[in-house]
Structure formats: structure tokens, C-alpha cells
BAKOLDO-833489 format. One record per residue: x, y, z of N, C-alpha, C in turn. Coordinates in steps of 0.001 Angstrom, whole numbers, plus 500000, padded with zeros to 6 digits. Example, Ala and Ser with C-alpha at 12.3 -4.5 7.8 and 13.67 -1.06 7.14 Angstrom:
<sites>
513190494310507800512300495500507800513200496700507800
512850497750507080513670498940507140512900500030507870
</sites>
This chain:
<sites>
845072327754276475844276327261277596843048328147277793
841856327568277749840621328326277916840279328417279399
840138329648279883839871329906281294838363330044281526
837842329279282487836402329237282732836051329692284141
834878330295284254834283330634285556833037329778285719
832867329183286897831687328363287181830702329148288036
829571329503287455828523330239288175827566329229288794
827541329153290118826805328099290815827745326940291100
828969327268291513830028326251291607829815325224292708
829063325573293752828887324637294864827653323747294726
826883323957293672825739323089293416826205321753292855
825270320829292735825616319495292246826254319547290862
825658320313289948826211320397288603827504321191288583
827602322202289432828834322971289510830014322097289887
829791321183290814830852320278291236831180319249290154
830145318761289468830375317817288371831212318476287280
830855319695286916831567320396285846832990320725286261
833181321115287503834534321414287993835434320193287828
834904319017288136835670317781288005835971317485286531
834983317702285674835176317454284244836267318373283678
836247319644284091837247320595283601838643320173284041
838757319636285255840051319136285730840628318091284790
839729317320284179840153316207283330840130316552281839
839812317823281531839711318240280138840968318979279698
841606318487278677842798319133278146842413320428277448
843124321476277754842882322759277111841913323651277848
841486323253279049840559324073279833840972324083281300
840685325180281984840987325285283406839926326158284080
839511325769285280838557326567286043839334327571286881
839105328863286624839886329896287300839127330573288440
837821330412288496837039331045289574835653330439289632
835019330606290777833647330160290962832829331246291623
831521331186291423830604332143292040829467331363292672
829213331644293957828105330991294660827718331839295861
826578331526296443826089332333297571827010332262298769
827649331117298976828594330951300080829832330216299561
830982330495300193832211329793299856832381328647300845
832144327437300380832197326274301255833597325689301371
834566326310300713835944325891300838836256324537300233
835463324073299289835692322745298727836217322788297293
836608323984296842837109324122295481838574324557295473
839287324176294429840692324530294299840887325921293715
839813326540293291839880327876292706839172328871293627
839434330172293484838771331173294336837275331240294064
836496331419295123835039331502295005834569332861295514
833735333512294727833200334825295090831717334694295417
831329335253296556829925335188296958829106336328296342
829780337301295765829126338398295044829756338475293664
828978338260292641829512338215291283830208339521290900
829770340629291471830377341920291147831819342004291620
832189341161292587833541341195293135834507340282292377
833996339519291443834849338600290689835675339395289675
836986339440289894837874340219289033838881339333288301
838534338051288150839420337086287507839185337096285997
840244337150285223840120337121283770839681335731283301
838745335689282381838226334405281901837780334519280454
837692333359279797837266333305278403835788332974278252
835198332362279286833777332006279231833283331674280626
831972331804280798831305331466282058830328330335281790
830302329358282699829281328302282650828324328533283804
827049328596283506826030328859284532825140327652284758
825198327143285980824227326161286461823838326630287850
822915327564287929822580328161289225821079328075289469
820475329196289773819024329283289961818534330520289234
817287330486288809816752331569287984816967332967288574
816770333176289894816950334530290432818362335091290263
819348334231290052820736334692289935821133335044288507
820283334764287546820664334915286141820717336371285700
819881337232286250819893338641285851821246339282286119
821760339093287343823063339656287693824170339041286847
824026337763286523825012337082285677825079337730284301
823937337974283689823911338577282365824508339980282386
824188340751283425824763342094283563826287342016283638
826777341051284404828214340863284578828872340455283259
828272339518282548828829339037281288828927340164280268
827907341007280213827917342129279284828990343145279688
829035343466280977830005344460281457831441344005281229
831727342740281543833092342214281424833395341659280033
832371341585279184832519341032277831833073339608277862
832443338780278706832806337379278808831642336533278289
831848335726277263830777334851276762830240333962277880
828941333664277817828317332908278904827416331800278362
827553330614278955826699329470278648825650329378279752
824397329668279438823318329685280431822591328345280400
822789327549281446822157326229281533820992326210282518
820840327265283295819759327333284273818406327358283575
817455326575284070816110326534283492815126327271284406
813879327347283983812853328013284782812919329524284681
813512330061283612813612331509283457812255332097283066
811989333289283567810728333970283254810797334553281852
809659334986281336809617335614280017810489336869279997
810474337597281121811291338810281216812780338468281154
813158337384281825814560336979281802814988336485280426
814108335780279758814413335326278406814604336514277472
813795337550277678813938338754276866815264339449277172
815625339464278443816905340083278832818070339278278268
817947337959278263818990337108277710819194337415276228
818085337560275508818172337854274079818782339231273851
818423340188274691818977341536274569820475341528274871
820868340744275885822285340657276252823109340042275131
822501339123274382823222338446273302823592339386272162
823005340574272165823374341567271152824692342242271499
825131342043272757826332342721273240827464341764273598
827120340477273819828117339473274175827597338109273721
828489337174273495828064335835273068827344335114274206
826133334640273929825328333911274915824864332605274282
825098331512274968824588330218274519823593329713275541
822399329421275083821372328896275983820814327610275408
820714326613276257820092325355275870819381324784277082
818173324292276871817437323691277981818098322409278445
818870321798277569819543320548277910820856320496277140
821924320159277832823246320226277227823708318905276611
822930317842276717823412316540276238823280316408274730
824228315677274141824201315401272707822960314599272346
822599313621273189821448312768272915820144313533272851
819947314435273799818704315205273824818622316129272615
819729316749272253819704317655271111819486316907269798
819913315654269744819589314810268601818102314456268617
817571314183269830816154313865269980815269315017269502
815685316248269758814921317407269305814730317378267784
815786317019267078815703316955265618814812315797265173
814906314672265875814135313495265503812625313731265658
812223314321266803810786314513267027810221315571266085
811045316533265711810597317531264734810292316861263404
811195315980262973810993315279261707809801314332261776
809655313623262906808546312677263059807205313396263067
807163314570263665805913315328263747805376315665262368
806251315989261455805837316384260110805066315262259398
805345314026259790804656312883259202803443312479260036
803648312352261348802638311737262214801476312664262566
801743313941262746800650314858263092799624314913261970
800109314947260748799196314985259605798387313702259505
798943312601260033798240311315260011797282311172261192
797170312218262021796192312205263099796699311697264437
798007311572264600798559311105265865798470312208266928
798050311826268137798086312740269283799498312737269862
799884313857270486801259314008270951801279314385272428
802015313617273214802201313912274630803670313784275011
804069314538276020805433314483276557805348314189278046
806117313216278504806199312893279931807657313020280352
807912313832281369809281313988281856809359313642283335
810498313061283737810699312643285121812047313158285623
812041313692286844813270314175287460813253313903288962
814385314122289578814543313917291023813657314878291820
813437314533293040812504315295293888812981316706294224
814265316991294039814798318308294387814689319318293253
814314318868292064814217319803290930813074320778291166
813357322062291013812391323090291386811356323376290315
811763323425289045810817323817288009810140322604287385
808900322794286994808133321741286320807101322426285417
806995322003284163807808320962283529809241321423283307
810093320500282953811500320817282745811696321671281501
812825322361281465813153323145280284813294322275279055
813762321051279252813911320127278130812556319718277568
811578319504278463810234319154277998809646320286277157
809861321515277594809383322667276830810105322741275487
811421322474275500812193322494274257811685321439273282
811336320256273792810772319207272945809434319649272364
808599320254273214807307320748272730807503321815271660
808495322684271866808769323733270878809256323133269554
810106322093269652810602321443268439809456320806267663
808501320249268397807315319660267776806449320753267150
806235321819267907805360322892267439805958323656266261
807283323661266169807932324284265008807474323617263715
807252322298263799806804321552262619805310321731262370
804627322354263320803171322519263226802775323983263081
803748324806262672803503326247262494802994326902263768
803388326326264905803033326856266234801521327004266421
800784326053265871799323326096265962798789325284267139
799650324496267793799196323621268872799339324289270240
798414323977271124798406324519272483799108323549273430
799867324074274400800487323246275430799517323105276607
799288321877277028798363321618278139799118320893279241
799135321477280433799901320919281546799035320177282562
797744320399282514796866319795283517795493319560282906
795068318313282868793762317983282309792750317621283397
793121317829284661792277317350285755790917318042285810
790835319279285320789576320019285375788757319869284095
789303319138283155788637319035281855787753317798281801
786565317950281272785648316834281070785146316879279634
786085316672278722785748316722277309786788315928276527
786441315576275319787369314846274468788566315724274131
789694315087274000790924315814273695790810316538272354
791133317832272312791165318547271028792314318033270169
792242318294268884793275317811267973794583318560268172
794518319876268203795736320683268239796189320935269679
796746319876270258797139319936271662798390319092271892
799311319610272692800478318846273138800423318771274657
800201317572275179800142317397276627801550317257277204
801795317907278343803103317846279000802893317502280469
803468316384280903803303315919282281804667315814282964
804705316152284269805957316127285035805845315194286227
806886314397286441806996313521287608808216313970288408
808082314079289722809200314448290582809316313416291691
810476312766291771810618311768292826811992311139292865
812394310725294050813632309981294216814842310702293682
815705309942293029816956310487292509817035310382290985
815884310390290325815858310291288863816660311444288267
817688311138287509818531312175286920817759312940285853
817098312221284977816312312881283936815821311882282904
814535311942282613813955311051281614812882311814280847
812969311765279529811991312448278683811460311490277632
810150311444277521809492310538276582808478311317275758
808575311192274449807609311805273544806769310687272950
805456310803273118804527309759272700803661310255271545
803722309540270441802829309793269309801811308655269297
800568308955269653799530307934269774798542308052268618
798519307014267784797617307011266638796574305924266755
795878305685265674794846304653265647795504303278265638
795405302555266736795904301190266860797435301079266829
798147302189266990799602302115267067800160303314267835
801292303093268494801950304126269280803437304124268956
803990305299268743805425305463268521805982306306269659
807074305857270278807655306551271422809136306862271180
809514308078271520810918308483271528811290308746272987
812393308191273445812732308308274856814221308543275049
814537309460275952815929309692276344816024309571277861
816985308799278332817204308615279765818631309020280115
818758309893281099820077310291281596820380309487282857
821502308806282881821883308000284037822894308716284927
823403309838284448824396310586285210824340312051284810
824603312943285763824666314371285469825869314703284590
826795313762284486828018314025283722827726314351282263
826650313797281691826358314064280285826036315542280060
825401316162281051825093317587280939826360318413281152
827198317968282073828437318684282354829381318674281169
829517317530280526830395317430279363829911318343278245
828608318379278056828052319261277031828284320718277350
828149321074278630828343322466279050829783322903278841
830733322029279165832148322352278970832459322486277481
831947321589276665832141321685275214831556322989274677
830388323372275194829738324608274757830574325821275138
831128325817276356831942326947276808833213327077275980
833845325956275675835060325977274858834748326435273438
833577326069272946833127326535271631832876328037271643
832265328535272716831815329922272770832959330908272993
834044330460273619835171331351273907835665332017272619
835708333338272640836190334080271481835151334360270419
833924333849270605832883334078269601832335335511269713
831895336083268587831282337415268629829911337378269293
829401338542269623828078338638270235827046337934269375
826100337310270046825055336585269330824427335564270245
823299335031269810822595334017270578822855332659269949
823494331770270709823882330456270218823097329363270962
823107328148270397822525326993271087823366325775270797
822955324627271318823778323418271184823877322927269741
822954323308268897823054322891267498824283323503266847
824691324695267312825915325297266802827143324514267260
827068323962268464828199323221269027828368321881268329
827254321154268141827342319812267567827256319829266055
826915321005265477826740321069264027828064321077263297
</sites>
């Protein structure tokens, strides 16, 4: 039985994942960590991560960027593998995450769904053909009004997958409102929409001469991210120190 800790257990995703673990054979949620204990979980909840003394095989993190530093320190100290799903991390935090992975197993993915991770591979392959043919590339992402970071981590991951095929020669452009000039060739536009209860939608547009090719992924439920996170945690349990991603899980 794989024992899991939910970091950010009282958030929307924390609750979704807790429910998924209840229904997953071979896994159990043994503790949660959140700013307050709202008394709605069947497992003990700690408001200070340093006070969590429950033995576990892996941690799933769906919290907020400011909480990730303490999480990484805890994972290294306790030698518990951690799946970091929180987005909007600073460059300093990303560097700390990479440094922590030298001491404990860390899995980070901007998006935990199987569909999105397949999409990353597809757009990388398409870029190798279409960019050379002169197609312009844009990414449009849409999320609910409560999402704090923009653009989404998934949109950045898509841009990175595209740029990997372009030897990282393309610039990311988030705002064209101040520009009064023709679009440069080596540019990837990224636009964010925030509104309503949109779970998540990502569209990659390859616009060429007289034709357009679009790749699109739509999430209709947060459950797809939760299932991926649980699969990632079960995969990571017992793994040696290192930096992992969802390609290791689905590969």
C-alpha cells in the first residue's frame, strides 16, 4: 500500500485527489497539509508542514507557489519523493527544485493529464515540419477566473516543446498591444483568457499561407489532472533521487 501526503489538501484539486485516492487500489492518503484544518478530511491535517510526522511514500503538491520552498525543504529532509503540480514558480524556485532533485526524487509537470502530455509530443513533431514551411505559431489558453498565474504552466510547456524543435531560437511574446509592426518570423505568441468556470483549454495554432492547422486540448473536469497526479505519485514512490516528468510515467 502506497502512503501519500496531500500538500494543499483543502484546495479544489486537493479534494479531488483525496477522493481519487479513496477509490484507487493500492494507495491511501495518510495526511494533509494546508494553511487551516477545515475538518473535512478523513486523515490528519497539519497547518505547519514542519509538524507533519506521518510516514509516507510520496507527496502530491497542488498548493500555491509561496508554499513550495518549504515543501521542497521538507521532502529533502524527510527523504520523501514529491510530485510538484503547482505552477507559477519563479526562476529561483525552479532552480531550487532542480537542486532538491539531486537529493530526493522530484517529479514536476505543468500539466498532469495524459492528453496534454501527448499534445506536447505532437506539437513538437508538427513544428519540425511547419516552422520550416513558414507557418506562424500562436498559443491561446483559457482558464477559470480564479486561476492566479497567466499564462498557464501548460501554455509555457507547449511553447517550450515547440521551441525545442526550433533550437530555442524563437522569442515568447505575451502582449502585442504596444507593437505597431509586422510580426517577426521567430516568435511564439501566447495569450491567456480568464473567466467563468473554464477548467482548462489549450490551443496551438500554426498559421500558414492560405491554411491553418490547430491542435486543441480541452479539460472538462479537474479529475484528469488528479488521476495523473496520483499515477505520478505511485510511480515516484521508491524512486532514487532525480528530476522526473510525466513522460517517465506514461513512457
